[in-house]
N, CA, C and O of each residue as an XYZ file, in Angstrom:
372
protein
N     -38.339   -105.515    119.102
C     -39.736   -105.237    118.868
C     -40.096   -103.878    119.437
O     -39.573   -103.467    120.473
N     -40.978   -103.198    118.763
C     -41.402   -101.886    119.216
C     -42.521   -101.994    120.224
O     -43.060   -103.073    120.469
N     -42.859   -100.859    120.804
C     -43.887   -100.822    121.830
C     -45.246   -101.252    121.291
O     -46.095   -101.702    122.062
N     -45.472   -101.124    119.981
C     -46.771   -101.511    119.433
C     -46.975   -103.017    119.469
O     -48.074   -103.487    119.176
N     -45.953   -103.787    119.817
C     -46.085   -105.232    119.900
C     -46.247   -105.706    121.345
O     -46.371   -106.906    121.592
N     -46.245   -104.772    122.298
C     -46.298   -105.147    123.699
C     -47.703   -104.997    124.256
O     -48.450   -104.096    123.874
N     -48.045   -105.894    125.164
C     -49.289   -105.790    125.904
C     -48.945   -106.024    127.359
O     -48.344   -107.044    127.696
N     -49.312   -105.103    128.222
C     -49.074   -105.307    129.634
C     -50.232   -106.092    130.211
O     -51.394   -105.836    129.894
N     -49.906   -107.042    131.052
C     -50.951   -107.874    131.647
C     -50.792   -107.887    133.155
O     -49.704   -107.662    133.687
N     -51.882   -108.151    133.821
C     -51.866   -108.240    135.270
C     -51.000   -109.416    135.702
O     -50.800   -110.369    134.949
N     -50.499   -109.334    136.911
C     -49.590   -110.356    137.437
C     -50.179   -111.761    137.326
O     -49.448   -112.699    137.006
N     -51.468   -111.934    137.577
C     -52.075   -113.264    137.568
C     -52.248   -113.860    136.185
O     -52.346   -115.081    136.058
N     -52.288   -113.042    135.148
C     -52.561   -113.546    133.810
C     -51.528   -114.545    133.302
O     -51.911   -115.508    132.638
N     -50.238   -114.365    133.578
C     -49.292   -115.368    133.067
C     -49.613   -116.797    133.510
O     -49.142   -117.749    132.888
N     -50.398   -116.961    134.560
C     -50.802   -118.301    134.956
C     -51.612   -118.985    133.866
O     -51.670   -120.214    133.817
N     -52.235   -118.207    132.995
C     -52.987   -118.770    131.883
C     -52.064   -119.394    130.842
O     -52.512   -120.186    130.013
N     -50.791   -119.048    130.879
C     -49.847   -119.512    129.879
C     -49.111   -120.764    130.336
O     -47.904   -120.898    130.129
N     -49.843   -121.672    130.953
C     -49.277   -122.957    131.337
C     -49.236   -123.848    130.101
O     -50.038   -123.660    129.185
N     -48.317   -124.818    130.054
C     -48.232   -125.695    128.881
C     -49.560   -126.378    128.573
O     -50.203   -126.947    129.455
N     -49.948   -126.310    127.331
C     -51.134   -126.989    126.830
C     -50.997   -127.056    125.323
O     -50.221   -126.290    124.751
N     -51.722   -127.944    124.658
C     -51.616   -128.036    123.193
C     -51.918   -126.717    122.503
O     -51.273   -126.381    121.510
N     -52.905   -125.949    123.020
C     -53.252   -124.683    122.390
C     -52.134   -123.650    122.555
O     -51.805   -122.922    121.618
N     -51.566   -123.600    123.737
C     -50.534   -122.601    124.016
C     -49.220   -122.965    123.329
O     -48.465   -122.069    122.952
N     -48.930   -124.243    123.157
C     -47.683   -124.653    122.506
C     -47.546   -124.021    121.125
O     -46.434   -123.710    120.697
N     -48.661   -123.827    120.423
C     -48.644   -123.219    119.098
C     -48.045   -121.823    119.168
O     -47.359   -121.388    118.243
N     -48.303   -121.129    120.255
C     -47.901   -119.722    120.369
C     -46.529   -119.517    121.011
O     -46.052   -118.386    121.095
N     -45.901   -120.580    121.457
C     -44.648   -120.416    122.208
C     -43.583   -119.644    121.444
O     -42.840   -118.873    122.051
N     -43.489   -119.823    120.158
C     -42.467   -119.117    119.407
C     -43.016   -117.841    118.771
O     -42.315   -117.173    118.012
N     -44.279   -117.502    119.083
C     -44.868   -116.299    118.509
C     -44.948   -115.154    119.507
O     -45.037   -113.993    119.108
N     -44.917   -115.459    120.776
C     -44.897   -114.431    121.814
C     -43.857   -114.798    122.855
O     -43.487   -115.962    123.013
N     -43.400   -113.780    123.556
C     -42.506   -114.041    124.677
C     -42.895   -113.136    125.839
O     -43.370   -112.016    125.653
N     -42.682   -113.649    127.022
C     -42.981   -112.887    128.233
C     -41.706   -112.237    128.731
O     -40.637   -112.847    128.740
N     -41.841   -110.982    129.147
C     -40.703   -110.262    129.720
C     -41.197   -109.529    130.957
O     -42.335   -109.059    130.985
N     -40.360   -109.425    131.976
C     -40.778   -108.680    133.167
C     -41.026   -107.209    132.818
O     -40.332   -106.631    131.982
N     -42.014   -106.628    133.464
C     -42.276   -105.202    133.301
C     -41.063   -104.453    133.857
O     -40.538   -104.832    134.904
N     -40.609   -103.398    133.177
C     -39.371   -102.729    133.607
C     -39.457   -102.038    134.965
O     -38.436   -101.886    135.636
N     -40.658   -101.614    135.388
C     -40.751   -100.885    136.655
C     -41.720   -101.501    137.647
O     -41.698   -101.133    138.822
N     -42.563   -102.418    137.223
C     -43.577   -103.001    138.103
C     -43.441   -104.516    138.091
O     -43.890   -105.182    137.158
N     -42.829   -105.046    139.114
C     -42.580   -106.480    139.203
C     -43.836   -107.328    139.257
O     -43.754   -108.549    139.127
N     -45.001   -106.712    139.447
C     -46.254   -107.467    139.477
C     -46.771   -107.763    138.082
O     -47.665   -108.593    137.912
N     -46.221   -107.097    137.090
C     -46.725   -107.237    135.722
C     -45.704   -107.920    134.826
O     -44.504   -107.943    135.099
N     -46.238   -108.474    133.745
C     -45.397   -109.050    132.691
C     -45.799   -108.397    131.380
O     -46.970   -108.077    131.176
N     -44.848   -108.201    130.504
C     -45.138   -107.747    129.150
C     -45.172   -108.968    128.243
O     -44.320   -109.851    128.342
N     -46.146   -109.010    127.372
C     -46.229   -110.048    126.347
C     -45.874   -109.358    125.045
O     -46.514   -108.377    124.665
N     -44.863   -109.859    124.361
C     -44.366   -109.217    123.150
C     -44.329   -110.218    122.006
O     -43.939   -111.371    122.189
N     -44.737   -109.770    120.832
C     -44.640   -110.627    119.654
C     -43.177   -110.847    119.297
O     -42.371   -109.917    119.338
N     -42.845   -112.073    118.952
C     -41.524   -112.351    118.398
C     -41.573   -112.010    116.908
O     -42.628   -111.658    116.379
N     -40.445   -112.114    116.250
C     -40.418   -111.882    114.801
C     -41.363   -112.862    114.098
O     -42.053   -112.494    113.147
N     -41.389   -114.109    114.574
C     -42.294   -115.107    113.986
C     -43.749   -114.717    114.223
O     -44.574   -114.829    113.317
N     -44.068   -114.262    115.423
C     -45.425   -113.831    115.730
C     -45.853   -112.649    114.877
O     -46.984   -112.603    114.394
N     -44.946   -111.690    114.691
C     -45.250   -110.530    113.845
C     -45.467   -110.970    112.398
O     -46.335   -110.434    111.709
N     -44.684   -111.940    111.940
C     -44.836   -112.437    110.568
C     -46.196   -113.123    110.395
O     -46.853   -112.946    109.369
N     -46.617   -113.905    111.396
C     -47.921   -114.572    111.333
C     -49.033   -113.528    111.314
O     -49.974   -113.629    110.527
N     -48.920   -112.520    112.188
C     -49.927   -111.456    112.226
C     -49.989   -110.721    110.894
O     -51.076   -110.470    110.373
N     -48.834   -110.376    110.341
C     -48.793   -109.648    109.071
C     -49.352   -110.490    107.927
O     -50.036   -109.966    107.048
N     -49.067   -111.776    107.934
C     -49.583   -112.669    106.902
C     -51.103   -112.743    106.966
O     -51.774   -112.698    105.935
N     -51.648   -112.857    108.178
C     -53.103   -112.914    108.346
C     -53.734   -111.597    107.906
O     -54.776   -111.597    107.250
N     -53.110   -110.477    108.263
C     -53.635   -109.166    107.865
C     -53.613   -109.030    106.346
O     -54.577   -108.540    105.757
N     -52.526   -109.458    105.705
C     -52.429   -109.393    104.246
C     -53.490   -110.255    103.571
O     -54.068   -109.861    102.558
N     -53.743   -111.443    104.142
C     -54.756   -112.333    103.577
C     -56.143   -111.699    103.670
O     -56.933   -111.793    102.731
N     -56.437   -111.056    104.794
C     -57.730   -110.383    104.955
C     -57.881   -109.249    103.950
O     -58.938   -109.085    103.341
N     -56.824   -108.471    103.781
C     -56.883   -107.357    102.832
C     -57.045   -107.843    101.401
O     -57.774   -107.238    100.614
N     -56.370   -108.930    101.063
C     -56.495   -109.498     99.719
C     -57.916   -109.979     99.491
O     -58.501   -109.723     98.438
N     -58.482   -110.685    100.485
C     -59.852   -111.169    100.364
C     -60.814   -110.002    100.177
O     -61.695   -110.050     99.319
N     -60.645   -108.955    100.980
C     -61.546   -107.810    100.892
C     -61.431   -107.115     99.536
O     -62.445   -106.753     98.940
N     -60.223   -106.928     99.053
C     -60.024   -106.289     97.742
C     -60.688   -107.114     96.638
O     -61.313   -106.559     95.734
N     -60.550   -108.427     96.714
C     -61.175   -109.291     95.703
C     -62.695   -109.242     95.806
O     -63.382   -109.231     94.785
N     -63.220   -109.212     97.011
C     -64.673   -109.156     97.197
C     -65.226   -107.831     96.671
O     -66.261   -107.814     96.004
N     -64.548   -106.728     96.963
C     -64.994   -105.414     96.483
C     -64.917   -105.347     94.960
O     -65.773   -104.739     94.317
N     -63.905   -105.964     94.394
C     -63.741   -105.952     92.930
C     -64.911   -106.643     92.226
O     -65.184   -106.358     91.060
N     -65.591   -107.533     92.911
C     -66.721   -108.247     92.318
C     -68.011   -107.421     92.325
O     -68.986   -107.783     91.667
N     -68.012   -106.319     93.066
C     -69.186   -105.457     93.116
C     -69.240   -104.580     91.877
O     -68.209   -104.251     91.290
N     -70.447   -104.205     91.486
C     -70.534   -103.254     90.378
C     -70.302   -101.841     90.919
O     -70.219   -101.645     92.131
N     -70.199   -100.883     90.044
C     -69.852    -99.512     90.432
C     -70.838    -98.942     91.455
O     -70.432    -98.324     92.440
N     -72.119    -99.152     91.219
C     -73.136    -98.627     92.140
C     -72.997    -99.257     93.530
O     -73.124    -98.565     94.541
N     -72.737   -100.563     93.581
C     -72.557   -101.250     94.872
C     -71.309   -100.743     95.597
O     -71.324   -100.560     96.814
N     -70.234   -100.520     94.846
C     -69.013    -99.989     95.467
C     -69.268    -98.596     96.037
O     -68.830    -98.296     97.148
N     -69.968    -97.748     95.294
C     -70.277    -96.405     95.788
C     -71.120    -96.482     97.063
O     -70.884    -95.735     98.013
N     -72.101    -97.385     97.080
C     -72.944    -97.568     98.266
C     -72.098    -98.023     99.451
O     -72.245    -97.516    100.563
N     -71.222    -98.973     99.203
C     -70.347    -99.489    100.261
C     -69.471    -98.376    100.833
O     -69.353    -98.250    102.052
N     -68.860    -97.575     99.973
C     -67.969    -96.525    100.447
C     -68.738    -95.414    101.154
O     -68.237    -94.835    102.117
N     -69.950    -95.110    100.688
C     -70.774    -94.113    101.392
C     -71.149    -94.634    102.776
O     -71.120    -93.883    103.751
N     -71.500    -95.912    102.867
C     -71.832    -96.507    104.167
C     -70.619    -96.444    105.103
O     -70.759    -96.169    106.294
N     -69.445    -96.698    104.555
C     -68.227    -96.620    105.363
C     -68.005    -95.222    105.913
O     -67.612    -95.064    107.069
N     -68.254    -94.210    105.099
C     -68.111    -92.828    105.557
C     -69.115    -92.506    106.654
O     -68.783    -91.820    107.621
N     -70.339    -92.996    106.509
C     -71.358    -92.789    107.560
C     -70.930    -93.448    108.863
O     -71.060    -92.853    109.933
N     -70.423    -94.669    108.782
C     -69.977    -95.372    109.980
C     -68.821    -94.634    110.642
O     -68.764    -94.533    111.868
N     -67.910    -94.126    109.841
C     -66.782    -93.376    110.374
C     -67.259    -92.141    111.125
O     -66.758    -91.840    112.209
N     -68.232    -91.418    110.553
C     -68.785    -90.242    111.216
C     -69.443    -90.607    112.540
O     -69.314    -89.881    113.525
N     -70.150    -91.739    112.559
C     -70.820    -92.156    113.791
C     -69.836    -92.452    114.922
O     -70.081    -92.077    116.069
N     -68.743    -93.112    114.614
C     -67.791    -93.463    115.673
C     -66.935    -92.274    116.099
O     -66.345    -92.294    117.180
N     -66.862    -91.250    115.271
C     -66.085    -90.059    115.628
C     -66.856    -89.116    116.536
O     -66.268    -88.194    117.100
N     -68.161    -89.326    116.693
C     -68.974    -88.447    117.548
C     -68.771    -88.755    118.993
O     -69.376    -88.114    119.852
């Protein structure tokens, strides 16, 4: 896995990953590894299964959005894209 799949967490956070029905779902989607230079930290990394789940969810969102935009008429699509450009300008300031 590449660095884009890693999240460094504080030493105390792994205590949140105690066995529970909610966490059991994620056991094969993430793995904990010791931080290479700081023994107080753990890295949480997506497994191949976790990356596949993330990619599937992202693809589903993109498909939904493309279908929703396709239902708009030309004027609505232009308005939507102009609004997106305005929002982009606002966050870049």
